[in-house]
PALUM-802215 format. One record per residue: x, y, z of N, C-alpha, C, O in turn. Coordinates in steps of 0.02 Angstrom, whole numbers, plus 32768, in hexadecimal, padded with zeros to 4 digits. Layout:
<rs>
XYZXYZXYZXYZ...
</rs>
This chain:
<rs>
73260FD7862B733D100B866273210FE1869972F20FB9869373470FF186D6732D0FCE8716732110158740734D103E874F72E81019874C72D4105C877A72A9104687B77292107187DC729F100487C272830FF5880772900FAC880A728E0F8987D772A00F90884F72A20F44885A72970F418893729A0F7288B872880F0388A972890EE588F172BC0EC7890E72D50E9E88E872DB0ECA894D73070EB1897272F00E9C89B572E70ECA89DD72E40E5C89C972C80E4F8A0872FC0E1F8A3072F40E178A6D732A0E038A1173500DD78A2C736C0DF58A6E73740E328A6F737E0DCC8AAD739A0DEB8AD073F40DE88AD174160DBD8AB5740C0E1E8AF8744D0E1C8AF6746D0DD68AFC74910DC08ACF745E0DB08B34746D0D6F8B4D747F0D4A8B0F74B60D358B01743B0D448AE674410D138AA574670D258A7F748C0CFC8A64746D0D6E8A6F749D0D888A3574EA0D778A4C75110D608A2374FD0D848A8F75450D758A9875590D208A8575910D0D8A7175260CFB8A8F75320CA78A8775290CA38A3F75520C828A1F74F90CC18A2174F80CAD89C975400CCF89AC75640CB08985754B0D0689BF75810D1C899575D10D1E89B976030D3F89A875C70CF189ED75FD0CE98A1176300D2F8A2C766D0D368A2775FE0D5B8A4A761B0D968A63764C0D8B8AA4763E0D638AD176790DA98AA376B10DB58ADA769A0DDF8B0D769D0DD08B4976800E178AF576740E588B2276310E7D8B1876190E928AE476180E818B5675DC0EA38B4D75C80EC38B8975C60EA38BBE75B90EFE8B8875A70F2A8BC275680F2D8BDD75420F488BB675490F198C1A75020F128C1D74DF0F578C1774A40F5F8C09750C0F8B8C2374E60FCE8C3074DC0FE28BE274CA101B8BD674E70FBB8BB574DD0FC88B6974960FA68B56747D0FAF8B1E74790F828B8474360F4E8B72740D0F808B5B74090FBB8B6E73E90F5A8B2673AA0F888B0373750F538B05737C0F168B0973400F778B0273050F558B0E72F80F308AD473170F428AA272CE0EFD8AD172B10EEB8A8872840F1B8A6772590F3C8A85728F0F1C8A2F72720F4F89FE72620F2C89BA72860F118991721B0F3889BE71F80F25897771E40F50895371BA0F3F892971F60F8F895671F70FC5892572310FF68923722C1034892772750FCA891A72B11000891372A6102C88DA728E101988A572BA106C88E772BD109988AD72FE10C888BB731B10CC88F1730E10EC887E734B1100887E7352114488B87323116B88C37394114988D773A8116C891173991145894E73AB115F8983737F11148950738410E7898673B210C0899573D210AF896473C710A789CE7407108389E173F1103F89CC73B6102F89CD7421101889BA741C0FD2899F74560FA089B5748E0FB889C0744F0F6B89BC74840F4789CD74AC0F31898974900F21895474F50F338997751F0F2B8956755D0EF8898B75730EFD89C475660EC78953759A0E8C896B75DC0EB6893C75D10EC6890176190EC2895B76470EE0894076930EC4895A768D0EA6899076C60EC6894876FB0EB3895377310EF2895C773E0F128929774D0F02899177820F33899B779C0F3689D7777B0F218A0777DC0F5189E077F50F448A1E77D10F6D8A5C77B30FA28A5477D70F4F8A9777B20F688ACC77CA0FB68AE978070FC08AEF77A70FDF8AF577CA101E8B0477DC10248B3D77B410178B6A7828103E8B50784210508B86786010208BB67871102E8BF078660FDA8B9178850FA08BAA78CC0F8D8B8C78EB0F5B8B9D78DE0FB58B6279320FA78B4F792F0F648B2A79670F4B8B2F79030F388B0479050F1B8AE578F80F1A8AA278BD0F238A9279280F108A70790A0F278A2A78DC0EED8A0A78C90EF489D078CC0EBD8A2778B50E868A0478630E9289FF78410EA68A2E784C0E8189BF77FE0E9E89B777DA0E6989E177F10E3089DF77A60E748A0777810E548A2A77400E628A0C77300E9B89FA77160E298A0476CD0E2489EF76A30E458A2776AB0E358A6276740E788A10765A0E9E8A41760A0EA18A2B75FE0E9F89EF75DD0EA58A54758D0EBC8A5775920F038A6875A50F138AA075820F318A3B75820F778A4575390F8F8A3775170F708A0F75210FC78A5774F40FE58A4174F910298A1B751010598A3A74E7103089DC74F6106789AB74BE1084898D74881068898374C910B38982748910F0896C748710D9892174BA10D28900744E10CD890B743E10C788C2743E110288937412112C889674681105886E746C114B883B74B3115E884274C11186886F74DC114A882275291153881D753611948815752611B387E2755711AF884A757E11F5883D75CA11F9882D75F411F0885975DA120787EB762211FC87E5764B121F880C7635125188277691120B881876B41232884E76CE1272883676ED1297885C76C2128387F476DB12CD87EF769D12FB87E076AA133387CA765B12EB87EA761C130687ED762B1344881B7650133C884C7610137E880E761913B4884075DB13B0887875E513D088AB75A5138F8873757613868893754D133B8883754C1324884A7532132088B3750212E188B374CD12E3888F74AD12AF888A74B61322886D74791328884E746912F28819743312D68814749E12E687F2748C12C487BB747D127587BF746B12508791748A12638808749812188821744F11FD8815745011C1880974211212881473D41204881273CA11E787CB73A611B687C173EC1205879D73E711FA874C741F11BB873E7411119C870B745111A7875B748A116C8754747811388775749F111C879B743B1123876B742610E48794743510A88763743C1071877E743C10AE871A7449107286EF748A108386C9749A10BC86B974A7105686BE74EA1054869474E81031865D74DF0FF6866D74EB1038861F74D8100785E175200FD785DD75580FEF85E475120F9885D075440F6A85CC756B0F7A859975A70F70859C754D0F93856475770F9E852675A90FD2852775DB0FD1850475981003855275C21044855375E41051859B760E107E85A075D1102A85D675E0103A860B7633103D86177648105B86497660101F85EB76A9102985F076BC106885CE76F5107A85D87694108D85A776A410CB858B768C110D85A376AB114185987657110B85C3762F114385E2765D116B8616767B114E8643765F11A5860C768411C3864F767611B2869376A111A786BE763111B0869A762111A786E07629115986F7762011458730763A113486C3763110E986DC767B10CD86BE7687109586D376A110DF869E76D010B7868C770510B186C3771C107886C6771A10D786EB773D10CB8724772610948751774A1064875D76E1109D876F76D4106C879E76C81028877176D30FF5879176B91021873D76B60FE1871476E80FB7871476E10F7A871877330FDF870F77670FB9872577840FB7876177B90F97876077740FCF879977850FC887D9775C0FD1881177720FD3884A77120FD887FE76E30FCE883876B00FBE882076870FE8880D76A30F73881A76690F5487F876490F31883C766D0F2B886E76110F1E883B75DC0F05887875B30EDC885375B50ED8881675860EB78880754A0E94887C75160EAC889B75180EA888D974DE0ECA887E74A20ED388A7746E0EA988B174470EA7888174610E8788DF742D0E4B88EF73E60E6888ED73D30E99890C73C40E4288C373790E6188BF73450E1088C1735A0DD888B6730E0E2188CF72E60DE888CC72CE0DEB887A72C10DB6885D72C90E26885972B70E23881C72B50E6F880772CF0E96882F72970E8A87CC728A0ECC87BF723F0ED687A372190EA9879472340F1487A071FD0F19879171FF0F4C874472300F6F873971C90F49871671C10F6186D9717E0F6986C571540F3D86CF716F0FA386A871300FBE8696711F0FB08652714B0FC2862A70DF0F8F863470CF0F9485F3708D0FB985EE705E0FB18616708D0FDB85C47057100585AC70290FDD8580703B0FBD854F6FDF0FE3859B6FA70FBB85796FA90FCE85316FBC100285166F8F0F9185176F810F9184BD6F530FC684AD6F5E0FED847F6F180FCA84D66EEB100084BA6F11104684C26F07107184976F36105184F26F52109384F16F8B109484B86F8D10C684946FB2106884B06FD4105F84756FBF1077843A6FDC10A084176F7E1055842E6F69107383E86F5110AD83E26F5210C983AB6F3410CC841C6F23112384236F64113F841D6F62117183F96F9C113284316FDC115284246FF0115583E37006118983CC6FE8111683B86FFF111183746FC9113C834F6FDF1153831A6F8B114D835C6F60117C83486F7211C783516F6011F4832B6F9111CE83806FA31210838D6F70123383BB6F68127083C26F4A11F883DF6F0F121E840B6F3F121A844D6F6811EE845B6F2C125484716F54126484BA6F1E123C84EC6EE1124684EB6F41121185146F1F11EC854E6F5611D9857E6F8511B6856A6F5211EF85BE6F7011C785ED6F79118385ED6F4B115E85FE6FB3116E85DB6FBC111485DA6FB510FE86176FCD111E86456F9410C286236F90108F86556FC2106186476FC61047860F6FF11052867F70311029868B70250FF486AE70150FFE86E8702A0FB38698702E0F6F86C4707B0F6286D670A80F5186AE70800F6C871370BC0F4B873570C70F05872970950EE1873271010EE5871571130EA68711715D0EA3874C718A0ECA875B71490E66875E71910E5B878771BE0E14876A71A80DDD875971F20E26876A72220DF68740724F0DD8877B72680DFE87A472570D9E877E727E0D7E87AE729C0D338792727F0D15876572CE0D1E87AC72E20CD587A172AE0CB387B0728A0CBC87E172A50C82877B72710C44877872740C1D87AD72410C0587C772BA0C1087C872C90BDC880072CC0C01884072E90BE8887072A90C4A884672BA0C5F888372FA0C7188AC73010C8688E573260C62887A73720C858891736C0CC78895733B0CEA888A73B50CDB88AE73B30D2188B673C60D40886C73E80D20884573AE0D7C885C73C80DA1882174010DCF882B73F90E05884874370DBD881574740DD5882F74830E0C87E774940DF487B2747B0E4787EE747D0E8387BE74C00E9687CC74D90EA0880374E20E9B877D75180EB8877E75170F01879174E70F24877F75460F1987B3754E0F5C87BD75940F7887C475C60F5587CE75940FC087BE75C90FEB87CB75C1101388147587101D882875F9102A883975EE1056886D76261089886D765B107F884E761A10BD888F764010F188977644111788D57615111B88FC7686113A88DF768011658921768411B8891176B011CD88EB765B11DE892A765A1220891F7673124E895976671230898E768C12808963769B12A38996767F12EB8993768A13158968765812F189CC7637133B89CB7660136C89EF766213738A2C7683139189C076B213C189DA769513F88A0E76BB141F8A2B765413F98A19763814208A397639141D8A8A762C14478AB5765113D38A8E765213B18AD2769713AB8AE476C713A58ABE769613B08B3676DA13978B4676EB13528B3D76C213278B2C773313448B4C773912F78B38771812CF8B6A770212988B5A771312E58BA576EC12B58BDA76AB12B28BE5769412958C16768512D28BB4763C12D48BB8762712908B917640127D8B5C75F2126F8BB675D312328B9675C0123E8B5775B6120A8B3775B8126B8B3B7599126C8AE975CC128F8AC475BC12B08A94760D128B8AD7763E12AB8AA87645127A8A6C765812938A37763A123F8A6E764112128A35760511F38A2275E011DA8A4D75F911F389E975C011CD89CD75D6118A899E75FF118B897075B4115989B375C21117898E7582110A8969754D11028987758A1106891A754B110488F6755510C788C2758A10A988BE752410BA88A075231081886D75011086884074DA10B6883E7504105B881174D6105F87C474D5100B87B675030FE487BF748D0FFB879B74880FB9877A74990FBA873274840FE5870B74C10F89872374D50F8886DC74950F5F86BC74790F3086D874840F7B867F74400F67865974640F3A8611749F0F438600743C0F1085F3744A0EFE85B674040EF6859673CF0F0985AD74120ED1855473CA0ECA852573A80E9B854E73C10E728574736D0EA48543733F0E6D856973360E378542732F0E3E850573330DEE856673290DB7854272F20DB1851672BA0DBF852C72FA0D9C84D372C60D95849D72AE0D4D849772800D40847072D20D1384C472BE0CD684BB72850CC484FA72750CE7852A72780C9D84F072330C87852572470C8B856972820C7F857972180C9B8594721E0CA285D7721F0C5385FF71FF0C2485E772410C4E8633724E0C0B865C71FE0BEE866971E90BB5865E71DC0C28868371900C13868D716B0C488673716D0C80868D71480C3C8641710C0C69861E70D40C76864470BA0C45865F70BC0CAB864B70750CB1866D70440C9D863A70530C9985FE700E0C9286506FD30C7E86336FC30CB485FC6FBA0CA785C06FC10CFB861E6FBC0D3785EE6FEE0D52860570050D4D863E700B0D7A85CA703E0DA085C270810D8E859670830D66856770B20DB085AE70E80DB48589710F0D62857B71110D3685A671260D608540714D0D1E853671930D22853271B40CEE852A71B40D68853871EC0D74853871FA0DAC856671C90DCE8574723A0DC0858472460DF685B172410E388578722D0E6F858D72520E30853672550E708507720D0E8484FA71FF0EBD84E771DC0E50850771960E6884FF718A0E93854071510EAA854871B30E9E8569719C0ECA85A571CB0F1085A571B60F4785B771FD0F068592723B0F45858A72670F23855D726F0EE6855A72890F56853572C80F41850A73010F3B853D73300F18852A73060F568579733C0F4B85A373290F2085E272EE0F1285ED73600F0A860D73590EF28639739D0EEF867673D50EF6865E73990EE886AF73D20EE986CE73FE0E9F86BF73E50E6786B774420EB186BD74690E7486A674770E4C86E1749A0E65870D74610E1086E774680DE9871E74A40DB6871574A80D9386E274CE0DB48743750F0D7D874774FC0D4A875F74DD0D4F879475060D09874475020CCB875775360CBD878A756D0CD98784752B0C8E87C375630C7B87F575AC0C7487DC75DA0C8E87FA75B40C5087A175F20C4B878776160C8E877D76530C90878575F30CC3876C76160CFE875B76220D2A879876460D5B879376080D1B87CA76040D548812765A0D60882376740D96882D76760D2A882276C50D3B884976EB0D66881D770D0D94883476E50D5987CF77130D7887AC76F10DC8879A77160DF7878C76AB0DCE879D768F0E03879B769E0E3B87D7769B0E7787CB76AC0E23881576B60E42885077080E518854771C0E88886977340E20884077730E28884877910E6F882A77900E7987ED77AD0EA3885F77C50ED6884378060ED08820781F0F05880D78260E98881578640E8D87F778540E8887B478820E94878C781A0E79879D78060E6F875377F50EB4873677BF0ECF8741782D0ED3870C78250F1386F878300F1A86A778350F4E868778330EE0869278340EE1863F77F50EEB862377C70EC4863177ED0F2385F677AF0F3585EC77810F0385BF77440F0485BE77B10ECE8593778C0EA8856F777A0E6C859A77410E57859377A20E4E85C477930E1B85FA775A0E24862377300DF7862B77570E6F864877160E7E865C76DF0E83864376AC0E75866276DF0E9C85F476A30EA785D176800E5C85C876440E4F85C976B50E2F85BF76A50DE785A676690DD185D476340DB885C1767E0DE2861E76480DCA865775FD0DED864675CA0DD4865E75FA0E20862175B90E3E861A75940E1E85E475680E4185CB759C0DE185CA75700DC285A3752D0DA085BE752C0D7C85F075010DAC859E74B60D9D85CA74B70D5385DA74CE0D2B85B274A10D42861374880CF9861874630CD185F8743B0CEC85D274630C9585FC743C0C6E85D473F50C8585D373DF0CA0860673CE0C7C85A0738B0C89859D73650C5585BC737B0C1C85BE73280C6485D572FA0C3A85F972FE0C35863F72D70C11865E73320C5C865F73300C5286A172F30C8186C972EB0C7B870672D20CA786A772B40CDF86C472690CD586BA72570CB58688723D0CEC86E271F30CF486D871DA0D3486F271F60D53871E71A00D4786D3718B0D8D86DF713F0D8286DC71200D6486AF711F0DA6871F70D30DAB872A70BC0DEF873570DF0E1C874A70820DF48726705B0E27874170560E3D877E703C0E1187A170630E71879D705A0E7E87EA70350EC687ED702F0EEA87BB701B0ED888306FEC0F11882970080F47882A703F0F5388436FDC0F7188096FF60FBF87F1700B0FE688367026101D88376FFB0FC68868701E0FE988A9705F0FFF88A67072103688BC708A0FCE888670CA0FDE889470E71012886F71201024887A70B91031883870C31070881F70CB10A2884370F310CC883070A710AA888470C010E288A870EF10C588EE70E110A0891D712E10EA88D7716A10CD8901716210D6894D718F10C28972712810F58966711210EA89B270FB10B389BE710810A189F770D8108C899D70C8104789A970FD101889AC712A1017898270F80FED89DF713C0FC089F571150F928A0E70DF0F9E8A2971310F4D8A0471150F0C8A2A71170ED789F871170EE489BB71190E918A16711C0E5A89EF70E30E4C89BA70E20E21898E70B40E7B89C970780E6689A470730E8F895970460E8D892F70A90EB0895970B90ECE891170D50E9888D570CC0E9C889970FA0E6288FF71050E2388CB70D60DED88BD70E20DC1889470970DF188E570630DC688CF705B0DBF888A70600DF1886670500D8C887370450D7B88286FF50D8B881C6FCB0D7188406FE30DB787E66F9F0DAD87D86F8D0D9187AC6FB20D8A877C6F4B0D7487AB6F3B0D3A877F6F290D61872B6F240D4386F56F220D9F87346F1A0DBD86F06F330E0A86FB6F2D0E2787316F4C0E2386CA6F5F0E6E86E06F2D0EA086E76EFF0EA386BF6F330ECA87176EFD0F0387266EE80F3186F46EB30F5186F56F170F3486C86F150F7886996EF90F5286536EFF0F7486206ED80F0B864C6EBA0EFB86186EF30ED585E96F270EC186016EE60ECF85AD6F080EAC857D6F420ED385626F390F0685416F7C0EBB85706FCC0ED9855D6FF20EBB852F70220EDB851A6FE50E7885166FFB0E6284E66FDA0E3284B06FFA0E20847F
</rs>
């Protein structure tokens, strides 16, 4: 799964990188090194610009709330649970199947966090002994320092309790699509720690390589099988993973220091 990530790139950098045609400065978000569900995040998407009378899809940089609220939901309360959509079933799940065909997006990130339970705690759990497990966070990021372009879907939800002209009458929300974690060797292996992403967690966000960006964003691509073909995992060996401070476990902590690589895990031997 993906439950926390970092996104510190400036909107000016993202608009150039993704060839964005429209971005509203009032939607500027501060750099965030500890993105959590329900926060606003940057998304790259293509759709006609509202109230301009031109049906042409335009590539936009938008701020969406992380945690998809289906258009048919009676309330937004379940959005915090719909932060991920599985690549294997996104085309058939009621909450995701329509946005999968018509509202796809890219969620740009520096990388994502995942937590690993210490080896000693795993042994205690296997023996049936109760103990609060200590978990070591790892940061997973492209080995070459490029943007981590996560495949996503987005949706609009209308709050019927508010009038049409209310600024919060419409919610724009999104989910990260996940896939099986890579089992092959990392592009850069740490001196101590995992040798593959599957050592850390069985799931990971699905990264779209640049050659798939245009096809993924194009709203004209609506054939389910053609769109599903874009969800093939990228080549192995593109990622690196390293231990970071346990301070990231508290969502109130935020800053570039959360991404600093540790020489050894804080929580002892994990692998």
